[in-house]
N, C-alpha and C positions, 0 to 999 in steps of 0.2 A: 504494500500500500504506500508506504513512505520510506524511502531509502535512508532517511536521516534517523529513523527510530532503530535503535540497536537492541538485540536480545539482552535482557538484564538478568539472566539466571545462569548458574553454573551448568556445564563447564564452559559455555561461551564467554561468560564474564567470570574470570577466575576467582574474584573476591565478591563479597556481598555488594549488591547495588547500593550506591549512596543516595541520599536525598536529592543531591544535585542530578544524578543520573535519572532518577525517577521523574523529577520535575521537568527535565529537558525532554524526555520521551513524551510526557503528557502535553507539553507545549507544542511539540512537533505534530502530535495527533490533532490537537485543536486547530492548529494552523491549517493542516491538510483538509480537515472536515469543513471548516468554516470558509476556507478560501482566502483568508486574510493572514498576512504575515504579522501585521500589527493592526489591532482594531481601532476604529474611529472612537473618539471620546465617548459617544453615546452607546457604544457596544463594549467598552473596556470592562465594566463590572461583570457582565455575563460571561465574557471571554475568560477573565481571571477565575471566576467561579467554576467554569468548566474545567480549566486546568487543575484547580485544586481538587475537584471531585475525581477526575481521572487519575491524578497522582495518588489519592487515597485508595481508589480501587486497585491500582497497580501494586501498591504496597501490600494490600490484603492478599492479592493474588500471589505475589512472590513469597509472602510469609506462609501461605498455605500449600504451596507446591511441594510434592514429594518427588525428588529427583532420584531415579535409580542410579546406583553407583556413586551416590553422594553420602556424606557423613551424617546426615540428618535431614530434616525437611529443608532442602535447598542448600545444604552444607557440603563442601567437597569431602570425599573420602569414604563414603559408605551409603547406606540408605536409612531412612527413618523406618524403623521396624514396628509393625503392629503386633500386639500380643496374639499368640496363637489361640484359637478358640479352644475352650476346655472340652475334653472328651469325657463322656460318661464311662465309668468303669465297665468293662466287659463282664457279663455274668459268667461264673465258673460252673461247669456241669457238676451236679451233685453226685457223690459216689453212690453207686448202685449196690445193694446187698447181693452177695453171691447166691445164686439159686442152687439149692442142693438137691 
């Protein structure tokens, strides 16, 4: 969609995305969608509000992603592991008396 927006998750971005990275991506998105590089004075408030909301949504997205092969949710080095579901104990067959 917009070549100026870069991927903000590992392993593409080796370290955690900064607030500056997130804000820059949100700004590029709003610029692309609105068609304005810089809004006119009468559109500035709604333009900035959109950038803030998209930056917040981006932060939540990045915080919630589980990256396979990463050290935790979005962290380099492993994966965020979910606990294994508990299994019910298997019933043991009852001993049968010997028939005589």
